[in-house]
C-alpha positions as CSV (number, residue, x, y, z in Angstrom):
1,M,-226.2,37.7,76.9
2,L,-223.8,34.9,75.8
3,F,-221.0,35.7,73.3
4,R,-220.0,33.1,70.7
5,K,-216.7,32.8,70.1
6,K,-215.0,33.9,66.7
7,T,-213.9,30.8,64.5
8,Y,-211.3,32.2,62.5
9,T,-209.4,30.7,59.6
10,D,-206.1,30.0,59.3
11,E,-205.1,33.2,57.5
12,E,-206.8,35.1,60.0
13,L,-205.2,33.5,62.9
14,V,-201.6,34.1,61.2
15,S,-202.5,37.5,60.0
16,G,-204.0,38.4,63.5
17,C,-201.0,36.5,65.3
18,A,-198.8,38.4,63.4
19,A,-200.3,41.7,64.2
20,N,-200.0,40.8,68.1
21,D,-203.6,40.4,68.4
22,R,-204.7,38.7,71.9
23,K,-207.9,37.0,70.8
24,A,-206.1,35.6,67.6
25,Q,-203.0,34.3,69.2
26,E,-205.5,32.7,72.0
27,A,-207.8,31.2,69.4
28,L,-204.6,30.0,68.1
29,Y,-203.5,28.4,71.1
30,R,-206.8,26.7,71.5
31,R,-207.2,25.2,68.4
32,F,-203.6,23.7,68.1
33,F,-202.9,22.7,72.1
34,P,-204.5,19.0,72.4
35,E,-202.6,18.1,69.2
36,M,-199.1,19.2,70.1
37,M,-200.2,18.2,73.9
38,R,-200.4,14.5,72.5
39,M,-197.0,14.6,70.3
40,C,-195.4,15.8,73.5
41,R,-197.0,13.6,76.0
42,R,-195.3,10.7,74.0
43,Y,-191.7,11.6,74.9
44,A,-192.1,13.7,78.4
45,S,-192.0,11.7,81.6
46,D,-194.9,13.8,83.2
47,E,-198.1,16.1,82.6
48,D,-196.0,19.3,83.6
49,T,-193.0,18.6,81.3
50,A,-195.2,18.3,78.4
51,I,-196.9,21.5,79.2
52,G,-194.0,23.2,79.2
53,I,-192.6,22.0,76.3
54,V,-195.9,23.1,74.6
55,N,-195.8,26.3,76.0
56,N,-191.9,27.0,75.1
57,G,-192.9,26.0,71.2
58,M,-196.1,28.1,71.2
59,M,-194.1,31.3,72.1
60,R,-191.7,30.0,69.0
61,V,-195.2,29.9,67.0
62,F,-195.9,33.7,68.1
63,K,-192.6,35.3,67.5
64,K,-191.9,33.2,64.2
65,I,-195.5,33.5,62.9
66,H,-194.8,36.5,60.3
67,L,-192.3,33.7,58.5
68,Y,-195.1,31.4,58.1
69,E,-195.6,31.5,54.0
70,H,-199.1,29.3,53.7
71,K,-197.3,26.9,52.4
72,G,-198.3,23.4,53.7
73,S,-200.6,23.2,56.7
74,L,-200.3,25.8,59.4
75,E,-200.6,22.5,61.9
76,G,-197.4,21.0,60.0
77,W,-195.6,24.4,60.4
78,I,-196.5,24.7,64.0
79,R,-195.7,21.0,64.9
80,R,-192.2,21.6,63.9
81,L,-191.9,24.5,65.7
82,V,-193.1,22.3,69.0
83,Y,-190.9,19.8,68.1
84,H,-187.9,21.9,67.7
85,S,-188.7,23.0,71.4
86,M,-189.2,19.4,72.6
87,A,-185.9,18.5,71.0
88,D,-184.1,21.4,72.5
89,Y,-185.5,20.4,76.1
90,F,-184.4,17.0,75.7
91,R,-180.9,18.1,74.6
92,E,-180.9,20.4,77.3
93,N,-181.6,17.6,79.8
94,A,-179.6,15.0,78.1
95,R,-177.6,13.4,80.7
96,Y,-180.9,13.1,82.8
97,L,-183.4,11.7,80.3
98,N,-183.8,9.3,77.4
99,F,-185.4,10.9,74.2
100,L,-187.2,8.1,72.5
101,V,-189.0,4.6,72.8
102,L,-188.4,2.6,70.1
103,D,-191.3,0.0,70.6
104,E,-194.6,1.2,70.2
105,H,-196.9,1.9,73.0
106,T,-200.7,2.8,73.5
107,E,-200.8,3.8,77.3
108,K,-199.5,6.7,79.2
109,H,-195.4,7.2,79.1
110,V,-193.5,4.5,80.7
111,P,-189.7,5.5,81.6
112,A,-187.4,3.8,79.1
113,T,-184.9,1.6,80.1
114,G,-182.2,-0.5,78.9
115,A,-182.8,-1.9,74.9
116,D,-185.7,0.0,74.8
117,S,-184.1,3.5,75.1
118,C,-181.8,5.6,72.7
119,Y,-180.0,8.8,73.1
120,E,-180.9,11.7,70.9
121,A,-177.8,12.0,68.7
122,D,-177.4,8.2,68.4
123,I,-180.5,7.7,67.4
124,L,-181.1,10.5,64.8
125,D,-177.7,9.4,63.3
126,A,-179.0,5.7,63.2
127,V,-182.1,6.9,61.3
128,K,-180.0,8.8,58.5
129,T,-178.9,5.1,57.7
130,L,-182.5,3.8,56.8
131,P,-183.6,3.6,53.6
132,P,-185.5,6.8,52.6
133,A,-188.8,5.9,52.6
134,S,-188.5,4.3,55.6
135,G,-186.3,6.9,57.8
136,E,-189.4,9.3,56.9
137,V,-192.0,7.1,58.3
138,F,-190.4,6.5,61.3
139,R,-189.4,10.1,61.7
140,L,-192.9,11.2,61.1
141,Y,-194.7,8.3,63.5
142,A,-192.0,7.9,66.2
143,I,-190.4,11.4,66.4
144,E,-193.0,13.9,65.3
145,G,-196.1,11.8,66.2
146,F,-197.9,11.8,63.0
147,S,-200.7,9.0,63.0
148,H,-200.6,6.1,60.2
149,A,-203.7,7.6,58.6
150,E,-201.6,11.4,58.7
151,I,-198.4,9.7,57.4
152,A,-200.2,7.7,54.4
153,Q,-202.0,10.3,53.1
154,S,-199.2,12.8,53.4
155,L,-196.7,10.6,51.3
156,Q,-199.8,9.1,49.0
157,I,-199.1,5.4,50.5
158,S,-201.5,3.2,52.3
159,E,-201.7,3.2,55.9
160,G,-200.3,-0.7,55.6
161,T,-197.2,0.6,53.9
162,S,-196.9,3.2,56.1
163,K,-196.8,0.4,59.1
164,W,-194.7,-2.3,56.8
165,H,-191.9,1.2,56.7
166,L,-192.1,1.8,60.5
167,S,-191.7,-1.7,61.6
168,T,-188.8,-2.3,58.7
169,A,-187.2,0.6,60.1
170,R,-187.4,-0.2,63.7
171,Q,-185.8,-3.6,62.7
172,K,-183.1,-1.9,61.0
173,L,-182.4,0.3,64.4
174,R,-182.4,-2.8,66.7
175,E,-179.5,-4.1,64.3
176,I,-177.6,-1.2,64.3
177,L,-178.1,0.2,68.1
178,T,-176.4,-1.5,71.0
179,P,-178.3,-2.7,73.9
180,D,-177.9,0.8,75.7
181,G,-179.2,2.9,72.8
182,R,-175.8,3.7,71.3
183,L,-174.9,3.3,67.7
184,R,-172.6,0.3,67.3
185,N,-168.5,0.6,66.7
186,E,-168.6,-0.3,63.5
187,L,-171.2,2.7,62.2
188,I,-169.3,5.5,63.9
189,S,-166.3,6.7,61.8
């Protein structure tokens, strides 16, 4: 006799996880794991590190699920918690790892070097200096891992406009960051 797995609505997942229902937790994990892995793979140097980051992030989700207010998408809320887990990982390992690659790539992670890498604190400070729309697109695409289609839908702009903002942000970041990824001295005050 074959058993079909129950498909949960977002509301059922949230209430089930808040009630510590293991089946709901497993369903939530299985539903969102692939997308969270895609986001973490962009920055992690290997598969094991990415899995560890996602698992730590999902533990945060389970601990804080009772705080979810059903405003916005559940995936976006989970993505934010996993992103914070990833930021914590890189903050704790900052002296050993580079945080962000400025140039777009579609291949598996390539270790960042020289002008392609930036230190987390400096890149985040530099992003704050960008025009608001370009900074938001850069943050969503390069840091949080959203696609141009998702950004366009979220910000109610075209995909082409999203790509333009990303290109503008990257150009401005190249202008204000030194080749080794630090903020230029004139911007540090």
